[in-house]
N, C-alpha and C positions, 0 to 999 in steps of 0.2 A: 823658485820663489821661497823665501824664508819665511815661515811662520811666527812672528813674534808674539810672544805672551809676556803681557805685561805683570812687572813685579812689583811696581812701585809707583805713584804718581806725588808729585812735589808742586804746592802751588806759591805762586807768588805775586804777591806779597802774602804771607803766612798771618798778618792781621791787619785788619781796617778800622779806622776810627770813624765816624761820621760826627758832624756837628750839626746835622740839619736834615730835617726829612725831606726825601727826594733826592739827597745827595747820592751820587752812584761812582763806582769804581770797577774797573774789567780785573777780575783774577785771571791768570794764566796757570794751566795744568801742564807740567811735563812728566810724561810717560815714558818710563825707562823699562827694560828687558831686564832680566836676571843678571846679565852681563853688563848693565850699565848706558847699555846704547839706548838713545831717544828714538822713540818708536812715534814717526811721524804719522800723522793722519789718524791716529789711535781713536777711537770714540772714547768720548768722554760723557759721564751724565753726572750733573749739577743737582746738588739737593741742600736746603735749608734746613734748620733745626728746628726754626721758630719764622715762619712766614710772617707772623705778626710786627716783627722788630726790622728783618730783612730778608726781599726776595731775592732770587737769583735766576738768571735766563739760561738759556740752552748754550750760550756764548760765554757764560761765566760773569755776565754782568751783575753785579749786586747794587741794589737799590735799597735805601733807609728807608724804613717805614713807619718806626716808633722807639722811641728811649729801650734800650735794652742790651743785651747779649744774644748773640746767634753763631752757630758753628756751621758754616758752608762746608760741604763736604764734594769733592771730584772724584767719581769712580769710574775706574776704566777694567773691566774683567773682573778679576776678585780683588784686584788692589785698588786702592783710596787714598787719598791727601785731605788733609782739612786745614782750615784756616777761621781764624776768630774775628767776626765783626763787631763792634761796638759802637752803637748809636748814643749819644749823649749830647741832647740839644739844649739843656740847663747847666750852667756853672754853678759850682757849690762853693 
């Protein structure tokens, strides 16, 4: 077996805008090795910069909590990728 090491993590989409509390969307993380090959089944850890704005599940499901902006980060090994989440329930 070949031991693939994560060199990059890209998220799709890279930005999400919610206009209602409780709205949700799933982010997809693609993990690639140094050669650019996709590592299937790679372990990805999800995190949010602000759980008061948006939460993220272990499967990458992002849920809007309150108005604001948060960064969702997916990490695999030493590589990580990020997406910006904006929650704006009021129009200006």
